[in-house]
N, C-alpha and C positions, 0 to 999 in steps of 0.2 A: 389473351384472346382464346376463346373456346376451341378454335380450330387446333391450337397447340395441345389441347387436352383431348383431342380426338383419339389418341392412342389409349388413354385411360377409358374413354367411352367405349372402345372396342370391347373391353372386358365386361362392361355393363350390358351392352346391347349389341348383338350381332346384327350389323346392318345388312339388309338385303337389297339387292339391286334389281330384283324382278319387278316389273311393272305389273301389278295385280289387276289393273284395269284391263278391259278386253281389247288389247291392242291387236291390230291386224296390219298386214302389209299388202297393198294392192299390187297388181301386175306391174305398175310403173314405180314400185318401191316407195310410193307416197304413203306415209303413215296415216291410217284412218282409225279413229277411236270411236268406240260405241259407249255412250254414257250409260251408267247403271242407275242413274237417278230417275226423276220423273220424266225426263226426256229420253227414255231408253230407246225409242224408235228412231231418234235422230242420229245421223252419223256426221262427223265433222272431219274435214281434211286439214291436217296440221300445216299443209303447204299454203293454205289460204291465209292471207294477212289478218282477216278479221275472225278467224276461228276462235271460239271461246276458250278451248283447251290451250291453244297457242298463247293467248294473252296471259292466262294464269301461269303457264310454263315460263313465259318471259319474266313475269313478276318474281316467281320463286327462284329462278336461276340468274337473275340480274346480279351485277357486281356486288351490290350491297344486300340484296335479298337473301342470298346464300349465307352471308356472314351474320345477318340479323337472325335468321332462323336457327342457325347452329348455336349462336350465343344464347338465344332464349330457351334452348333445350335445357340449359343448365339451371336457370332460375328466372323469375321475373326481374326486370331491371327498370330503374328510372332512366329517363332520357339521357341525362349527362353520364350516368354509369355505363349505359350501353354504348354511347359514343366513344368513351375512353376505352372500353373493352374491345371495340372493333378497330379503332384507330384510323386515322387518315380519312375520315368521312366528314364532310361538311354538315353543319346543322341542317341546311336546306335539303341535302340529299337524304339524310337520315329521316327527316320529317316526311319527305315524299315517299320514301320506301315504307315507313311504318304506316302511313295513310293508305297506300296501295294494298299492303298486306292485310290491313284491318278491313278494308272494303271487300277483299276477297274472302274474308272470314277466317284468316289464318292467325291474326294477332288480335288480342283483346287490349283495349286501352281503358285503364281504370283511373279516372280523375277523382281524387278525393277532395271534398270541400273543406279544406283546411288552409290556414295561413302559416307559412307560405304554401302556395298550391303544390300538391304532390300528384304526379301522374306515374303510374306503373304500367309497364308493358309486359304481357305474357302471351304464351301460345294458347290458342283454342285447341280442342281435341283434333280438329281438322289440321290446324297448323302444326301440331306435334307430329301427326302422321306424315305430313309433307317434310318437316324438318328431319325426321328419321331417315327418309329417303335421300335428302340432300346430304346428310351426314355420311350416308353410305357412299355417295359419290366423292365426298371429301376424303374418306378413308381410302377409297380406291386410288385417288390421285397421290395420296401419301405413300401407299404401298408400291405404286408403279412409277414413282418419280425418277428412279434410276433408269428405267427403260425409256421414259420420255426424254430424259436428258441425252441418252445415247442416240436416240432417233434425231434429236435436234442437231447433235454434233455431226452425224452422217449427212443430214440435209445441208447444214451450213458448209461442210467440206465440199459437197457436190456443187453447191452454188457459189463457192469461192468466198464465203463470208466468214467473219469471226463471230463467235457466240453473241446473240442478240437478246438473251433473256428468255 
């Protein structure tokens, strides 16, 4: 799985965690984003369930979306190769994830008219940009796992629990 190759990727690309979109925080600490595209005058509240930014964020950061994006950073994959590389994802969930990311313009599906049929999945330019950001988050979790584990242990001890993963 490419997440395990994240350490090697660190050498290739220094992941940045800065959100280069025009992020603002309101007085109520609700994140408001200003789009820089054709709807630049519209502001969206990430706290609203139907906020377009929130929906894309949910797709990109979903359980399987993160892994698909990171894996596709390495190279294009056929469906079965991608499923094996990610591991423990059902065909249905991988299909839904790929379709959602394709609809958002992050993944390109290339169906070749051959027998047997061949379909390759790759990142679009937009998808590559998003995947780099997601990989930055994955690198951060890898670098900070010791601190997270300590925080969990402190929490569990305070709550009288044994470690729960």
